[in-house]
C-alpha positions in Angstrom: -3.2 6.0 -18.3 -1.5 2.8 -16.8 -3.5 -0.1 -15.2 -2.6 -0.6 -12.1 -0.7 -3.7 -12.7 1.3 -1.6 -15.3 1.7 0.9 -12.5 2.7 -1.8 -10.3 5.8 -3.0 -12.3 7.1 -0.2 -13.0 7.1 0.6 -9.5 8.9 -2.5 -9.2 11.5 -1.3 -11.4 12.3 2.4 -10.1 11.1 2.6 -6.4 9.0 -0.2 -4.8 8.6 2.0 -1.9 5.7 3.7 -1.6 4.7 6.8 0.7 1.2 6.3 2.6 0.2 8.6 0.2 1.0 6.6 -3.0 0.1 3.1 -1.2 -3.2 4.6 -0.3 -4.0 5.8 -3.8 -2.6 1.9 -5.0 -5.0 0.4 -3.1 -8.1 2.8 -3.8 -8.4 4.2 0.0 -7.8 7.1 1.4 -4.5 8.1 2.7 -6.2 8.7 6.7 -7.7 5.4 6.3 -4.3 3.2 5.7 -2.8 5.5 8.4 -5.5 4.9 11.1 -4.9 1.6 9.7 -0.9 1.4 10.5 -1.9 2.6 14.2 -4.1 0.0 14.7 -1.8 -2.7 13.6 -4.1 -3.6 10.5 -3.2 -3.5 6.8 -0.6 -3.6 4.8 3.0 -4.4 6.2 5.1 -1.3 6.4 8.3 -0.1 7.2 10.1 3.1 9.4 12.5 4.1 6.9 13.9 7.3 8.5 10.9 9.1 9.6 8.7 8.3 6.5 6.4 4.8 6.8 7.1 3.2 3.2 4.9 0.4 2.0 6.6 -2.2 -0.2 4.6 -2.8 -3.7 4.2 -6.5 -3.0 3.3 -6.5 0.3 0.3 -3.9 -1.0 -0.4 -6.4 -3.9 -0.1 -9.4 -1.2 -2.7 -7.7 1.1 -4.8 -6.7 -1.6 -5.1 -10.1 -2.5 -5.4 -11.9 0.3 -9.2 -9.1 1.2 -11.8 -9.6 -0.8 -13.3 -5.8 -2.0 -14.5 -3.8 0.8 -13.0 -6.2 3.4 -9.8 -4.8 5.3 -10.2 -6.0 8.6 -6.4 -7.3 9.0 
């Protein structure tokens, strides 16, 4: 099983844009939590690709490292 760093590196090589479900898994959040954060203007940066919201792996890493564990107010 790959650790978070290896999974992130692998994602950068293949497709760096993750769905909300994939991004939530990567961050250790529930998908609904990540969706609520997006709707409230909080959380990691995301983009609308067609009708699907996508999260770039680098944006997830940047956001995750900016906030201590258990503190996701932005």
